[in-house]
Steps between C-alpha positions, in 0.01 A plus 500: 500500500773282646827669596819477296859472614798649321854398582746759374852360496847606389599300190863613531511338845366173351192499724261366236513145639428626852203700369371202298529271803306744718236541229463122474460463876242780519302368202494152649385624840255767381378358167136583582576839658723673243431637155863444405865579561720715279879480495639839404870565434602821675692782341639582847801292605455295815121529512287215628155629586178305534174684440145399580302692241675840522605478865848392607476175693875445546807696392847349526675835547262612776529167683869442429428142392284278282176364643483140614232316303309421820501869593391603150209256502387635836521861375291416193250293698453777758408744220285287269354213705563540877309181586708275272696227676853475360576164658868466585559866410286593801678274746735642758856380465633305796844596620710225649776566747 
């Protein structure tokens, strides 16, 4: 069975749009690899946790920040389809001085 992702977000913090955006990006990138994505309002204030099946993939409180979409795609890819090329999300950013 294909894996599922759950994005648990704080509705009081108005993070639904952020969660929906991340879900859209993941579904677009991994449409053949995922069973689905669930958006779950949290009963705990300030929570923004992303699960792959029942395992925590990213937790805002543990990391002290939200994930960048590029980073999130790489985390998901590394768990469900390590050989998948993510195109520009795999490229190394060039720093100009």
